N, C-alpha and C positions, 0 to 999 in steps of 0.2 A: 471072906471074899464074896460069897453068894449074898450074904446079908447086905454088904456094902452096895452090890449091884442092884439088889431089890430096892434099897433105900434111894439110890440114884434114879431108878425108874419111877418110883412114887413121886419124887420131887419134880421130875420132868413132867409127869402127868398133871400134877397139881398146878404147875406154872403154865402148862398149856391149856388147862380148862378154866382158869380164872385169872383175874388181874389183881395183884395185891393192892392194898390201899395206897402205898407210895407210888407205884407205877401208874395207878389210876389218876392220882393227883397231878402227875407230870403231864398227862395228856389232856387234861381238862381245858376247855375253851374259856370258861368263866369260873376259875377255881374259887375265887372269893365268894361269888354268888352261890355256887353249888355247896360249898362248905357251910355257909350261913343257913342254907335250907336244912341241913342235917342238925345243926345246932338248935334251930328253932323247932324242929320236929323230933328232937331227942333221939336222933339216929334211927328213926323208923325206916325200915326197908319197904320200898314200894314195888320195885320191878323184879326183884330176884328171889322172891319167896317161891316155895314149891307148889303153892296153891293155884287153882285155876284163875283166880282174879288177877294175879300178877302176870300170868301168861296172856290174858286178854288185854291187860294194860300195855304190855310190850307190843302186842300185835297192833293195837290202835296207834301207838306212838310211831311204829314203823310205817304204818299207812300214812300218817300225817307227814313224816319226813320224806316219804316217797313222793308226796305231792308238792314238795317245796318249789318245784319249777312253776307251778301255777301262781305263786306269789312273787315270782321273779327272783327266786333264791336257788341255791345249789345244794342238793341233798347231801353231797359229800362234805359239806361244812358242819354236819351234825352227827358225826360218828356213824354214818350209815353203814359202811362196810363192816364195822365192828358189831353193831347191835343186830345186824341181820345174820351174822355168822356165829356169834357166841351167845346162844340162848339158854344153855344148860348151866347157868351159874346161879346157884341157890344160896341164899343167906350170906351173901358176900358184899360187904360195904363198898369195896373198891369197884366192883362191877355195877352195883346199884348207882354209884356216883356217875358213872359214864352215861347211864340212861337219863339221870336227872340233869346232868350237864347238857345232854342233847336236847331235852325238852325245854330247858330254860333258855338255851341259845336260840332255838327255833322260835320260841315265844317272844323273846326280846326283839328278834329281827322282824317278826310279823307285826309286833306292837310298835316298835320305834324306827323301823327301817334299817337296812344294812348299808352303812356308809363305807364304800370301798374306794381305794386309790385316791384320785384327786377330786372326788365328789364334794368334799369339804376341806378347805385348807385350815379353817379355824372354826371351832364350835364354842361360842360363848354362852349359848343358851343351855346346853346339856348339863353342865356342872351344877346349875341352880336347881335342876329338877330330877337329876339322876337317882338320888336316894329315894325320892318318892316313887319313881317309876319302878325301881327294883323292889321296893317294899310291896308294891301292888302285885308284882309277878310272884314273889315268894309266898305271900299270904294266899293268893289265889291257887297256887299249886299245892299248898298244904291242905287245902280243902278237897283236893282230888281223892276220891275213894274208889272210883270205878270208871268204866269206859265212858259212861254218859257224862260224868262230871269232867273228865279229861277233854272230851269233845267240846263241851260247853266252854271250858276255860280257853281253849285255843280259838274257838269260833268267834268269841267276843272281842278278840284283840284287834281286828282290822277296823279301819275307819268305816263309818256308815256313809261317807261322802259318795254321792251318786257319780261324780266324775271319776273317782277312784275305781268304783265298781265297773264303770264303762271301760276304763283302761285295762282292768283285769280281764274282762271279757275279750277285749281286743288282743291281749297277750295270748289267750288260748287259741284264738283264730290264727294269729300269725305263727304260733308254734306249730300248729297243724299244717300250715302252708310252708313250713320250714323257711320262713323269711328271716334269716339270721340277723340282718341289720335292724329290722324293725323290732325284733325280739329284744335286742340289746337296748334299744331306745326306750322301749316300754318297761323293761326291768329297772332301768335307772330311774324313770319317772315314778314308778310305783313305790320304790324305796324312798324317794323324796317325799311323796304324799304321806307315807306312814310317818316319816320323820316329823313332818309339820303338824299333822292332825292328831297325833296321839296326845298332845299336850292339852287340847281343848281350850285354847286361849280365848279369853274374852275379846281381845284385839290382837291382830298380828298383820304384818306386811310381808308379802311374798313377791320378790323380784325374780322373774325368769329371764336369764340372760339369753337363752336360745331364741325366744321370740320378742325380746326387748319389750317386756310388758311388766306392769305392776298390778297386783291385786291387793286391796285392803280388805281384811276379813273382820267381821264381828260375829262372835259365836259361830264360827266356821261357815258363815255366809258372806259371799262377796258383796260388799257395799259400794266399792269404788274400783273401777278399772281404768287404767290409762297406759298410754305408750310411754316408753322411756328410751333414753339413749344410753348405751353402755360402752365398755371399752373396745377399742380396736383389737384385732387379733395380735398386734405387736405390743399392745398395752392392755392386756386382758383385765376385765373386772374379776377380782378373786371370788371364789365361792366360800361363803361363810354364814354363820348365824351370830347375831349380836342384838343389841337393844338401841332403839332410837330414844334418846334421853333429853333432847332439847332442840329448839328451833331458833334461828337467828334471823331477825329482820334486817334487811339492808346489810348483808355480810360483806366484809372485805374478801377478796380472793388473794390469798397468800400464794404466790406463784411457786410451785415446786422447784427446787434447785435444778433438777434435770431439765425442766422446760426452760427455766431462765437461762441456763448456760448454753443449751443446744439451740434454742429457738429465738429468744428475745435479745440476748446480748449481741449476737451477730447483726441483728437488725439495727440495734442502737449504734453500733460502731459504723455501720454504713450510713445511718441517718439519725442525727442527734434528736430529731423531733419524734422519733418512733415511740418513746415512752409517753409523751403527751398524747399522741394519737391513740394510744391504748389505755389512757388514764392510769398509768402506772406510776407509783411512787417508790423511791428508794428508802428503805427503813433500816435503822441500825438495830443492834441487839437490845436496846432499851425502848424501842418503838418510836424513836424520833425520826421524823421525815428529813432526809438529807438531800443535798444538791446532787443531781445525777452525775456530775463530773467526778464524784468519788469512784465511779465504776471504771475509771481509766486504769485503776489497779486491779480490776477484777471484782468478783462478787464476794470474796472472803470477808466475813464480818457483817455482810449486808444481805438483805432479801428484798424481793420485789413484791409490791402489794398494789392491787388494783382498787381504785376508789369505788365507793358504793354508788349505786344507781341502777336504772334499768338496763344500761349498757354494760354492766358488770357481767363477767363470764358466769357468775353464780346467780345472776338475776337479782331478785329482791328477797328471796327466802331460801334458807339452807337448813337442812335437818342433819344434825350430827348423830353418828352411830358409834357404838363402843367396840369397833373392830380394830385390829392392830395394823391395818393397811392404810389408814388415813383416807378411807373411802367414805363418802357421805352422799346424801341425796340433795338435789338442789334445783332451783329454777334455772332458767337459761335465757340469754339474750338472743339466742339463735332458735327461734320458734319454728322456722321452716324445716328443721331437722325431723320434726314429728310427722311431716308429710311423706317422708322417705319410707320405703319398705324395709330397707336394710339400715338399721340405726346403730351401727357399731362405729362410733366416731370419737369417743372420749378417751382420755388418758387413764380411765379406770373408774372414775366416779359415775354416779347415776343421775342423769338429767331428767327432770319430771315434766310431763306434759301439763299436769294439773296440780301444781304445788299448793295453791290456795284451797282447793277442794280437800286435799289431804289434811291441811291444817285445821279444817272444820271438824274433822274426826279426832285428830290427835290433841288439839288444843282448842276445843270449842269455846268461842267467845273471848279468847285470849290474844288473838292475832288481829292487829289493826289493818284490816284489808283495804280500807279507804286510803290509809297512808301508803301502803304498798302500791296500790294502783295509781297513786299520784306521781310515781317515778321521781321522787325528790333526789337531787344530786348531792353527793357528799354528806349524806345523812349518817349520823353516828349509829353503828350497829347496836341492836337491842337483843339480848338473849332472853328467851322464854323457856323455862324448864317444864318438862313433862313430868307430872307428879308420879305417875306409874309408868316407867319406861316400857315401850312397846316392842315386843320381839320382832326382829327383821330376819327373814330368810332370803339370802341372795344365792340362788341355785342355778343349776344348768340342766333344765328339764327338756329333753329333745322331743318329747311327745306329751300332748295335753289335750284337753277337750275344749272345743270352741263351738258354740251354738249347737250343743248336743251331739257333736261328732268328733272323733279322734283326729287330731291334726299332728303332722310330723314336721319338724323344723330342721333347718340346715345345721350341721355340726360345725358352726363357724369357728370354734377354737380347736377343732380336731381333738376333742377329748375322748371320743369313742374310738376303740381300737378296731 
């Protein structure tokens, strides 16, 4: 009886003082990444050895996690309560994994940004580069031997972008002032910055919905800035990453069914000349132009298409993007929209103030600008492929840097809580 009681006490003590391998795996944030680290490192323990070096490494890691707020992150997302409480765990792979999982998770969020909630509805860029990003983190952590190398590893993950650093300084200021709303805005923006700039793309496009603007980057330097028109609060432009893969000169506008049914068909029924006034054609499933009278039976089997020309809703140039929302960037026949301060007017697509200038960068020498500027009516659309598709980030960044100072924007879609 006594022996059984002693055995039970020993078991309880062991379970209370360490986490078994299986329990550790269950609570890992990035289990595959963490387990790959130990496979690559031949199960070498870093954090839980009885020597002074392991103790110093744990203390350094705790200090970094404790400072997570300065990056716009939450320390509780990195096992903070566990690793600050359970420090007497020696030569235990399960416990060691918790520390490694904590540092890899923190490193990934400092490096790639933490996308939470509805910050991104679709991420078409990440899958192409995720393996490369993770390999970089794993190989860098495997080189960590002491406090100095751990500090260097984490310090080099942030963007060197000056606007990012200014936003980070502003976050420290607003946290000190306990300005909760601005803190939330800055945290979101910092994570977007890290998301965009960790790739170090030769070219990329960033559309910020919050201030209805577009920046075209080359080697992380803004080469072109313009105003854009984005979705109304009722027809929001989605947040996503994808690739711009082609441009279309003199595009048709294929009217979305929802717009055709709710807006255009009622006009046509009241006034049979409405389609002509809007330069709209009725097209069947084979692409044949039909007599508008077929709409007497409704839109089933047909679609509406606007003829090409400068008075087309898409203007004379359209850029297709590989997103699942059928959102694209395009010229517009309503140029006065760019004079407005609040440019939330579209059904979700992105209207460009300077489409021809953007084409100079994406397709140098391949767009016939003279033809486009001639405003030819009923011109046949011409597709021009982009040999190396350009990443596009359509994001919702409520704080950014303008003319060297931090600017805050209206939460037009009420994304922030």
